[in-house]
DOVEX-742372 format. One record per residue (C-alpha): residue in one letter; x, y, z. Coordinates in pm, whole numbers, plus 50000, padded with zeros to 5 digits. Layout:
<rs>
aXYZ ...
</rs>
This chain:
<rs>
x499955002350011 x501475031949878 x500965066350102 x502115045450426 x500025063850731 x500735058351120 x497785054851341 x497785053051689 x495075041251941 x497145034152269 x496755071452412 x495325100152220 x494375095951907 x497185098951641 x497515100051263 x500915106351091 x501845104250722 x505505102250662 x505965115150994 x503725146750974 x501005151151201 x497405147151010 x495185165751243 x492035150751311 x489025169751456 x487965162251806 x484285151351848 x482925129151568 x485625131751340 x487785114051589 x485415090051729 x484515076351351 x488325070251270 x488685055851550 x485655033551546 x487225021351191 x490315013651286 x489154989251595 x487864970351356 x490344976051068 x489824956050761 x486374947950889 x482894963650757 x481534986251018 x477744991150986 x476185020050959 x473815009451249 x477205004251463 x478835035051340 x475605060251420 x475715043851767 x478975053451821 x478755092851665 x475595099851838 x474545073552095 x470865070452180 x470205107552016 x471015097251646 x468895123951411 x466425110951167 x469005125650911 x471505102551036 x472725083850766 x473135113550584 x475065129050866 x477435096750857 x478145104950502 x479315139150505 x481435124250825 x482675100550630 x483565128450335 x485325148050586 x487355123150719 x488455110650405 x489215145450272 x491335148650601 x493485122450539 x494115134550167 x494515109849832 x495175079850073 x491935086750289 x489885079749989 x491825047749907 x491515030150257 x487985040550359 x485915018050144 x482205019150139 x480714987850152 x477414970650178 x475754987050443 x478555001350590 x482265011550580 x485584999250638 x489265010150642 x492444995050494 x495484992950716 x498504971750697 x499574953551028 x502654975151092 x500395009651007 x498025002851322 x499525002251709 x496924977451785 x497974952851555 x501404958651604 x501374952951987 x499214919451916 x501644906551723 x504554916951902 x503134899652197 x502434870051989 x506184866951907 x507134873152248 x504844845252364 x506194821152100 x509944830152155 x509224823652542 x507794788652475 x510954780952293 x513174792752565 x514634821152333 x514354845452607 x516244871852491 x513844874452180 x510854874652384 x511984905152601 x512844924552275 x509344916252142 x507434924852454 x509584959252533 x508694966652237 x505024959752273 x505404977752579 x506805007552423 x503745013852217 x501345022952476 x501055060952516 x498745061852837 x494925055852833 x493765046852489 x491275063952329 x492045093452568 x490675117452334 x487875100752164 x484485108852318 x482265081152290 x480315055552525 x480515027352267 x484225028052205 x484955031152571 x483784997552592 x486684985052407 x489264998752620 x489654973352887 x490414949452604 x493434971552487 x494714973052844 x494754939352910 x496974935852583 x499094957752734 x499454944053086 x500254909152947 x502994927352726 x504234941553050 x504014909053222 x505654888752950 x508794914952949 x509714911553348 x509314873953284 x511934872353011 x514174897453238 x513604872853530 x514514845053297 x517484861853184 x519014865653538 x518024904953578 x515854892653915 x517254923754128 x516394948553844 x512934939053838 x512034934754172 x510714975454203 x508944974853917 x507024940854004 x506134955454327 x504694983954151 x502884963353915 x501344941954193 x500254970354336 x498294981654065 x496654949753943 x496774931054291 x494134905354181 x496524895153870 x498214860154041 x501134857853778 x503134890253863 x502964878154211 x504884844354139 x507214864053948 x507534889854201 x508234859254478 x510614845354220 x512924873054194 x512844880254581 x514034845154622 x516754848854390 x517844881654538 x518384859454848 x515384878055037 x513284843855105 x511234858155422 x509974887655150 x509164862454912 x506964848155181 x505584874155297 x504324884354908 x502384851954907 x500834856055260 x499694891555131 x498164880354800 x496524849254963 x494924873255259 x493844896854957 x492054869354733 x490424854955068 x489084885355168 x488434904154859 x487184873254601 x486754844254861 x489044820254712 x492564806154772 x495364813354545 x495534790954224 x497984764554145 x500984788054007 x500944809454326 x501104778854556 x503564760254314 x505694791154373 x505194793854756 x505874756254770 x509344757954561 x510444787554807 x510124767555110 x511494736954963 x514314757754832 x513864741154510 x516784743754270 x514074746853974 x513674784054110 x517564785454121 x518694822853911 x519864818053547 x523424834553479 x522564873953400 x523194881053065 x524304916052900 x521704944452932 x518474929952898 x517374932152534 x514934960252431 x515614982452734 x516885014852582 x516895040852912 x517635075352834 x520405095053020 x518745105253365 x519545140053496 x522525131253761 x521545163154029 x524165174754252 x522415193454521 x524665194054826 x525235230054975 x529005233455004 x530505215455319 x531535231855622 x535305246255569 x536645239155914 x534805206356007 x536505194056326 x535855161856505 x532975135956501 x535195106956438 x533105081656625 x530005093856456 x531615094356102 x533025056356182 x529505048956239 x527725066255924 x530535050355726 x530195014855878 x525945016455774 x527265026755418 x529544998855356 x526674973455465 x524494985155199 x525624958255000 x524044930655248 x520994915555098 x519454910755440 x518764948955473 x516804948255164 x515344984655200 x516875017855142 x519055029955374 x518095053055644 x520185074955888 x518515097156112 x520825123456304 x519415137356569 x520105162856848 x519715195757001 x519725226256786 x523115238956709 x524775205456770 x526335205756433 x523515178956257 x523555194655937 x527465202855930 x528005163456011 x525525154355707 x526945175855453 x530565167955552 x530015129655532 x527485134455238 x530655153955030 x533195125155145 x530665095654999 x529335114454699 x531245096454444 x529475061654559 x526385078654422 x526735079354065 x523295087154005 x523425122954199 x522625138154477 x519245151454668 x519015179354934 x516095198455103 x516135220555416 x512345210955531 x512465241255777 x510915217556068 x511365242056313 x511475276156104 x509875304556354 x507895309956071 x505805279056169 x505885270055791 x507745241355739 x508375223955367 x505625206255341 x505915167955153 x504415182354831 x506595211354812 x509855190854853 x508815165154629 x508035192054354 x511385203854397 x513315168554363 x511015166854020 x512645200753938 x516205184654031 x515715152753864 x514995171253496 x511385164453472 x509775194453248 x506745212153448 x504195196453171 x505095161653263 x504605166053639 x501305152853724 x498615177053899 x497715156054163 x500145156654483 x499525115754506 x500795112654151 x503845134754169 x505355111354466 x504275083454265 x506845096153983 x509425105254213 x509385069554359 x509805054654011 x512625080453885 x514225067754203 x513675031054135 x517425009554149 x518885047054127 x522155051354322 x520805085254517 x522185101554802 x519165119554978 x519745150455269 x516575153655440 x517745187455654 x516125198555946 x512975178855927 x510315181756208 x508675145456232 x508245110856078 x505105122855849 x507365151055682 x509995126555625 x508135095355497 x506905103355182 x510425117655086 x511815081555104 x512865060754802 x512135025154766 x515475016654599 x518004999454808 x520715013954640 x519945050554785 x521225062655095 x519135088555280 x520335110055569 x517775126355780 x518385155556036 x516225165256317 x516065180856665 x513405152056710 x514885115156781 x512515105056489 x512145070656704 x508845065556469 x511205062756171 x513315041856320 x510445017256427 x508325016456115 x510605021055855 x514215005155961 x516155039356018 x519445038556222 x519305065656446 x522465085556536 x522125110656797 x524655140156849 x525555153157196 x527915184957234 x531585179557116 x534255168057371 x535995197557538 x539245186257328 x537305187456980 x535445220857049 x539085238957118 x540155221256801 x537115233456616 x537955269256785 x541295272556707 x540955258956347 x538855289556306 x540725315056489 x544055303156366 x546345276756540 x548955310556604 x546395328656779 x545085297757025 x548815291457109 x549485328157220 x546555323457486 x545585286457529 x544115290957857 x541885315157712 x540785294257401 x539815262257671 x537905290457852 x535885299557513 x535085266857426 x534045260257794 x531625290557798 x530415284257444 x529285250757607 x530925232657349 x528095237257118 x529385240556731 x526805266256654 x527745290956957 x531705280256871 x531245293156510 x529815327456610 x532525335556879 x535045323556620 x533635347856390 x533615374756636 x537565369356712 x537905367856349 x536495403156272 x538215418856586 x541925407056511 x543425428756729 x541595422457044 x543235393857298 x541145364457343 x541105371357725 x538965400457661 x536705377757421 x536625353457701 x535495380457955 x532925394357722 x531365360857711 x531855350558068 x529715385258188 x526975380857963 x523625381458188 x521065365457910 x521095331057822 x519045316457506 x518895277457635 x519335249657380 x515665244157276 x514915204657365 x518125194357559 x517235210057928 x520675214758024 x520795255658130 x524685249458052 x524015246857694 x523205279557583 x523885300257314 x522255334657400 x525465345957583 x527315344057253 x524435357757023 x524355390857276 x528135394057298 x527685396456899 x524525417656881 x526265440257110 x528965449556932 x526675458856612 x526065493256479 x522905508156619 x521665506756238 x522995472356218 x521245460356517 x518125475556427 x518025456056057 x518985423756241 x516085427656493 x513555433956218 x514845401656004 x513615384156272 x510205392756174 x510665384255814 x509385349755734 x511945338855565 x513375312755434 x515965342555318 x515815378755238 x517035400654920 x518835434554950 x515945449554795 x513385436655049 x515605445255359 x515845476355279 x512095478855245 x511725460055569 x514085486055773 x512775517655527 x516305523155451 x517785529655081 x519715497554879 x523135505354965 x522585509255333 x520625475655346 x523595460955167 x526005479855412 x523885465355740 x523725430555605 x527535431355531 x528205437555884 x525835411956041 x527515386655750 x530825398255919 x529835388056258 x528485357856170 x524795367056240 x523615362855903 x525155343655615 x525305352955236 x524295318055081 x524005334454735 x525015363854578 x522755394354756 x520325367854930 x520925365655332 x519505339855568 x520285327755926 x520055302556165 x516375292756330 x517875299356644 x519475333856547 x516005340556360 x514455335356751 x516625354856908 x516345384456667 x512735384956727 x512625382157079 x514945412957044 x512505428056820 x509695424957106 x512275439057354 x513425469957149 x510465481456890 x507055489556993 x504215467456790 x503295497556593 x506885500156485 x507205461556437 x503705462056238 x504935488656005 x508055469855953 x505945438455804 x503815460655633 x506305472055418 x507865440155358 x504765428955240 x504545461355032 x507365453954857 x506595416754771 x503075423654665 x503765454854449 x507085439754282 x504955409054213 x502255428554064 x504705445153802 x506415411253758 x502995396253668 x502445419753427 x505595419453242 x505335376853228 x501475378653144 x500275411053021 x496215410953118 x494235416953423 x495855442653655 x494785445254045 x493995484554165 x496855483054467 x497035509954745 x500125526554716 x503085512754903 x503735525355244 x506515549855316 x509865536455310 x508665505655102 x510415505754791 x509355478654568 x511665465854305 x510835472153912 x512075442653705 x512885456753360 x511805432153105 x509805398353108 x513035379453166 x514365398853502 x510515392453588 x510735356153574 x514135355353760 x512665373254033 x510085352054057 x511915317454082 x514195337354353 x511675342554549 x509025316154534 x509705302854898 x509615340155011 x506335348154864 x504745314354994 x505925328055308 x504435360455274 x501115350855190 x501145326355519 x502305358455747 x499685381655606 x497045357855679 x498655353056014 x499085387356130 x495675403355985 x497005419655644 x494085405855493 x494185430455148 x497865412355102 x496815378955167 x494545377054879 x496345403654649 x499785386854684 x498205351054546 x496675370854275 x500065384854147 x501795349854183 x499005334953918 x501015337053611 x504305325653717 x502925295053916 x501015284753622 x503935289753381 x506445267353622 x503385242353656 x503145247554012 x499565241354014 x498845224854370 x500655255554522 x498345276754323 x495575258254467 x496965264554807 x497665301454820 x494115305954650 x492495292854908 x494255314855139 x493215344354951 x489615335054953 x489725328955301 x491575362555354 x488975382955159 x486395365155309 x487415378155679 x487715411855512 x484245412755391 x485595421355066 x483465414054813 x485405418054500 x488545403154693 x486395376454679 x484735376154347 x488535378354239 x489835352954473 x486695325754370 x487745329854004 x491495321354084 x490885291854260 x488365276454011 x490875288353751 x493535265253973 x490885240254012 x490655234753626 x494515231553593 x494605203653877 x491545184353717 x489105189253994 x486485203753803 x483425200654019 x485435225454254 x486145245953971 x483085248753821 x481325260254163 x483795283954232 x483675299853893 x479835299553917 x479905314254238 x481675343154161 x479355351353886 x476655369254083 x479265388154323 x480575406053969 x477225410753892 x476315425354232 x479435446154202 x478445459053861 x481825444253754 x481385435053405 x485105430653315 x485375408553637 x482305391053487 x483605386153156 x486875367853278 x484925343853478 x483105337753156 x486345329652984 x487685306853260 x484105288453239 x484915283452891 x488075269352937 x486875247353211 x484445235752942 x486965226552669 x489105207352960 x485995187552958 x485205184052589 x482165199352646 x483285223452321 x479365235552245 x479505249052588 x483125263052588 x481795284652287 x478765295552475 x480935310452746 x483145322752497 x480545341152297 x479265356552632 x482505369152740 x483035384552428 x479555403052412 x480815417852787 x484095426752644 x482675447952374 x480125463152588 x482485474752838 x485025485952537 x487715465952646 x489775458952287 x492255438752426 x489805413852612 x487755410252265 x490835400252099 x491725372652362 x488065357452323 x488005360651960 x491185342351948 x489435317052204 x486205313151999 x488485305351731 x490325275851920 x486585260851994 x485585264951661 x488825243751522 x487685218051791 x484385217151659 x485675213251316 x484635245751151 x487925259351040 x486175284250810 x484555302151133 x487775299251299 x489495318851051 x486995345451037 x487595351151438 x491125348951385 x491055379251169 x488765398951385 x491335393551624 x494075402951454 x492095436351336 x491825445151730 x495215435851801 x496105460251523 x494695488151682 x496255478552004 x499605471351913 x499385441052101 x502365417551979 x501755394952331 x498335383052180 x498945387651786 x501725358551777 x499245334751935 x496615346751712 x498765342051421 x499945304951512 x496405300351561 x495545312451242 x498105294451059 x496755264051208 x493345265751055 x494895276450734 x496725240150769 x493585221650829 x491765241750536 x494495228150296 x496165266150186 x499935261250306 x501175289850177 x499205311050389 x499685293050670 x503595293850632 x503175330450616 x501065333150945 x503635312951134 x506435332551008 x505305364551119 x504065345851453 x508085334051481 x509295371751444 x506785385651722 x507205352451949 x511195360251917 x510775395652029 x508675386252349 x511105363752421 x508625332752505 x511005309052370 x508255276952459 x505675291552233 x508745297351981 x509145261251979 x505525253751887 x505535275151581 x508775262151449 x506865226151476 x503965243651270 x506195261351036 x508045230650990 x504645211250900 x503865237050654 x506635235450460 x506775201150438 x503355200050312 x504075222150072 x506995201849951 x509655224250108 x511755195750269 x514755211350361 x513485241350469 x510965222150697 x513735201050832 x515775236150933 x512245248351118 x512015213651297 x515935211851402 x515345249751522 x512195236651752 x513945208351872 x516925230552013 x514245245852212 x512235215852322 x515715196952411 x516425227852649 x513025222352827 x513545188952860 x509865184252646 x508375155352569 x507635169752202 x511235169952120 x510865128252051 x507725141751803 x510095165551614 x513215139151565 x510515114151457 x509975139251152 x513065146151134 x514205107151065 x511335103150869 x512475128150597 x516445121850657 x518395115150292 
</rs>
């Protein structure tokens, strides 16, 4: 058959001719093609197709309508379509070669794998089964809306599961039992009533020397089958169980072959997230030996699980220093990378890092593009565990609050090492998860003197050995206190150690260690001595930093906090850094230990009035709100908030362009989340709903969907407490839009529909129009294209009524997309042209390149490839001017399609190669599609 076309049903419906995607309109067109393909080569009757397309609501003219749908489908497939889709007696059929349809290919590959396995050719079986599994792209017929066709999905899914089982069985018979354990565990968890995978898992565990675990798997499966199905395990499970009990030689592992056939894994990202190790690390020889001994046992099959060490001890005792020092010593043994997160379990702000936030950060570090990260937290956690399965990773979870914060972050791979630090003992982690506990006490006195000597210099300590010994004792041998005292000594090189010791000895105040209960273990004297040496302005800055929510602060934010200009703020922060009261952990960004934050906050309460403290918090919140509002407009021009003027002394930063705005959001991400919580906690309710609104564009572009839901929930609560109808309406709309993105469509619709009457009572037709637009997006996501068009039309009428031409342009483009989804390309073209006419009056290039791309896509569907290419070329110029690289790649891909359709293969390849370069920068999944197009046009 000439004009080869590839058809895909094992996922969203896909049609490609020579590597080029052939668009098929969603709705009846895609359902018709899917119905024909599922019975490829066989006649599908008019009655069957009518039921697929219309269900019980078929019109009287269904036969004529079906004929029109078939004609459109033939035209959409081109010349080959007219040859392939045949009219037969009472129906239609489609002719497809076996290698052109993924469903048929999977069935044939599975049959070949079974035949090879039956003959003992396990390598060939593995190759065939692996190739079959690779054809699976997700939920079959994912974008085909037909209840009738949905009945075919279980059969397709069953074929995939059988192929996956065959691949695992082949790997097991090739001697790769250790590599299959994690995957088999996931398989049995997903399909708990399939007995064959349990038998494979038991065999794999037995061959790994984990006989007890293998028997436990049988007992678990047996209980499940009896409790849920009322039956005993089948013959295969009982046989494998008995073989394990008898140590049957038949279960012995074959000799491993070379890498399992058919296994082509992409090179994973190997993150290197460990912060710098402590330069003057001293002592802890016993603890380092214990850690090394534990690490050396990782190859012991008796352990059989991820190795976790929980380092506990009082605040400031050096848990993090030990963890990082050891981690850097052994990092070379973990070739797949190192992950690190400060969980802020005891942050004074009371806002520790949640497991979803930590997992999302790890997914970013592992190179997962935002668009590949699932919306639901449980799915994100599953993806994290899958990425770490069987990888050699070193993971440091610093400053954990409790077991519940740590447990979701533990991988399942026995090749990984996890080091947890916490002020709590985490005994539950030891009892339930097998963690090894390592408790840190204060340093032995001799090691404390060594640490102090290393920091202040050997010659200086040797000149006054008694003073050095006394300073170590006055610091209670607490590493944090020793570090601060040494920093003070280094900053005052002409001062004798005897005088420094006298200052410590005479300090009246004490900051007791939080959980030791021993008054000798205190750092307040050290902090107080350092604080008293500060200039008045630096002391005030230090106190006010204790009010900031953290986890760190920039120079501009510190300037607003203290109501000083930036040069003065930088000078004061530098003074604090010299005395080791803050750390510049990144260029222009400062943080301090949480004990220092507690001390600073207590000094603020002692020295600054409540109105002064409230004013400082208000200034820094103004800084974040007004900077975020400006940055949001640069990232995505659109609806703006009417904000009150900043307080006197607040100096919001003004990013100059979109790139600066995005960089600011990235740097301040965690701070902004903490600022929202601070605003809600301190009763600054206007900031608590306006700041989340200003963060929306950034959170969307980066894929932080769950965080957007969280902050918009805070926003709605704050606006409600404030009894601000506009704030409630905007927060409801923002929360509804966020729920659309996360897939919580019921909540989305409820919030969006509730905000409409609020806007109407306020007479805010602009807000009402945006709410209608959001409802249109929701309907489109749900596949309710007619409803989506209806909401777009209502929003468009409202924008026209208030004279908002930018809104009209946006909604005209939105309506065009709705018409494309409905298959009405002529109407889509008309709406695009109207949108462009308005944009021309507004000179809004930000919207124009989107509309040009939409119009080009429309023309490509219609068949006017020359006009399509013109629109794509212009869209590309405008997009590059805006710096929107992601959309640039999409336009380049479309431009390549247009060039290819026109027969201009070299120009098409050039456009695709440029698109591929951008997609590779983003680690975007569409890169594979571009590679396929390029491969199909080679030579």
